[in-house]
N, C-alpha and C positions, 0 to 999 in steps of 0.2 A: 227161503220161500218154498211154499208147498203148492205145486200145481194140482189142479182138480179137473183135468180133462176127463171126458167120459170113457175112460179106459181102465184096465186092471189097476188095482191099487199099487201093486209092486212096480208096475211100469211107471205110474205117476211118481212114485218114490224115487226111482232111478232118475227120471227127468228132473226132479226137484233138487237132487243132491249131486248130480254128475253133469256139469256143463257140456261135456263132450256128447253125452247121450241126447241132451236137448238139441244140440247142433245137428247131430246125425238125424234126429227126428225131422228137423226142418229140411235137411237135404232130401230126405225121402218123401217129403210132403209135396208130391206132384203126381198127378194122374192115378192116384189111389185115394181111398177114404182117409181122412186125417187120423181116424182111430188106428188104422193099420200103420200109417207112417210113424206115429208117435209111440206105438206099442213095439215096433220092430227093434229099437235099441235094446229093450229088455230081452227080447227073444235072441238077439245077437249075443248079449251077455250070457244068457243061459246056454247057448250052443258052444260058446268059448269056455264056459265054466267060471267066468269072472267078467267084470266090466273092463273092456279094453281101454288102453291108453291110445292117444293119437300116434305116438311113436310106434307102438305095436302094430296098429293098423296101417301106418305108412310103410312099414317094412314087410308086411304080410305078403306071402306068396300070392300074386294076383289070381291064379287059377284056384288055389285053395279058398281064397276069400269068396270068389264067385260060387264055388260049391257050397259054402256055408250060406250064402244069400239065396241060393236056388233050392236048397233042401226044403221039401214040402213041410209045412206051408211056406212058400217063398216069402222073403222079407219085403219084396216089392214085385210088381208085375213085370218089371224089367230088371231082373236080378243081376245080369252081367253088367249092364250100363250103370246101375246104381252102386254096385260093389266098387266099380272103378271110380265113380264120382266121390263116394265116401273116402276112398283111398287118396284121391287127389286133394280133397279138403284136409285130410289128416296130414298130408305132406306139406301143405301150405301152413298148417298150424305149427308143424315142426320147424319149417324154414323161417317163419316170421314171428312166432309167439312161443318159442321154447317148448312146443308140444303141449301147451296148456290151453285148452279151449277158453277158459275164463280170461286169459290174457288178451283175447280178442276185444274185450270190453273194459278190462281193468285199466284205470288211469286215463281213459279218454277225456278230452277236455270238454267236448260238447256232443250233441246229437249228430251234427254233420260229420264229425270225425268217426263216430261210431258207425254211421251209415256207410261211410267210405271204406272202413275196415271190413264190414260185412260184405259189401258189394265187391270187394277184391277177391273173395273166395270163389273157387270154381263153381259154376252153376247158379250163382246168386245174381240174378238180374235185379232191376230196380224194384219191382213189386215184391219179390221174395225177400229182398234186403229190408224193405220197409216193414213187411210183416214181421220179420225177425226182430227188428228194432222195437216194434210195438209189443211183441211177446216179451222181450227182455224188460221193457219198461213197465208194462201192465201186470205181469205175473212173476217176474224174476227180480224185481227191485233194482234194475239197472236203469237209473234215471238221470243221466247227465243233463245239464242245461240244454234245452232245445230238443230233447228227444222226441217229444210229440210232433213237433214240426218236421223233424227229419223222417218220421214214420209216415208222414202224409196223412191221408184220411184214415189209415189204420191206427193212428195214434190218438184219434179223437176220443175224448172221454164219453162213455155211454154208447159207443158205437157197437155194432154187431156185424163186423165185416170179415173177420179172420180168426184163426186159431188163438190169436192174442186175446180175444174176447170170450172164449169158451171156458166156463167154469162148472157147467152142469148140463144136463140134457136140454133144459129150457133154452139156455144161451146157444147151445149147438143148433137147435131148431131155428133160432133167429138168424144165425150165421148162414145156415143152409138156405133159408128163405131169401136172404140178401143175395147170395151167390146165384140163386135161380133167377132172381130179378135181373141181375147183371147179364146173365147169359141170354135172357129173353130180349133185353134191350140191345145187346150186341147183334142179335140176329135180325132185329127189326130195321 
C-alpha cells in the first residue's frame, strides 16, 4: 500500500513500506500536527542512518534515544516522554510479536481481535486504537472481518475524521474542520 499523507514523499514511502515506522507515527500523533508526527519516523531513520527495528529501539540506551528525539528540530514537543513511549511500544512488540510490527495485525481473526491487540500497546487508548485500526484498514489494506465496526466512527466509509481519511490536502482540510467542530461541541 502507498500512503499519501501530505508530508515529504520519502516519509510517505517509509510509512508505506515499514510497519514499525507507521506505528511510531501513530504513537507520536498526539499534541502535535499529524504532519510532524508521521514525518518523524523518517527523521528518526535519517538520524540513525537506517530504519530502526523494534528490537534495536527496545534495547537502545534510553538517554541516547532521548537525545536523538530532542535534537533540533525535536521529533515531538515532548521528546523525553515520547522517546520513552516509543521504546515501551517497541519492547511490547519484542515481547509479544517477535519484534515485528506487522505481526500486530498479521493473522488476526477479526476486527475486534485487531482492536484488542492495538489497545494493548502502551499509550493506545480506545480512540487512538480505533484510529489506528481505521488507518490500517483504509490505507494499509489490513481488513479482517469487522474491522470497520471495530474502528467505530473512524472506520466509516467516506468519513473525514482522522489520519485514516487523509490522502491529500483537501481531505486534510476536511479532517481539520471535523476536529474543529468536535472541539467546539465539547466546549459548548
